[in-house]
C-alpha positions, 0 to 999 in steps of 0.5 A: 500499499502506498502513502496515499492510500494510506493516507486515506485509510487513516482519515477513514479511520478518524471520520470513523472514530469521530462519529464514533464519539459524536454517537456515544456523546449522543447516547449520554457518555460520559467524558470518562468512558469514552476516554477510557476506551480510546485508551486516553484520560478523560481530559484528553479525550475532551480536549480531542474532540470536546466542542 
């Protein structure tokens, strides 16, 4: 797989992760739960996906 294809895959994975976080927040999941699932602190999750 070339670099261009790898970038496309990485972008797709990031987009899916962002959507999963949005869905989790809509379902009432806490930043702590999202952070745990993403293997980061709740503060890191909030900083990354919080708006």
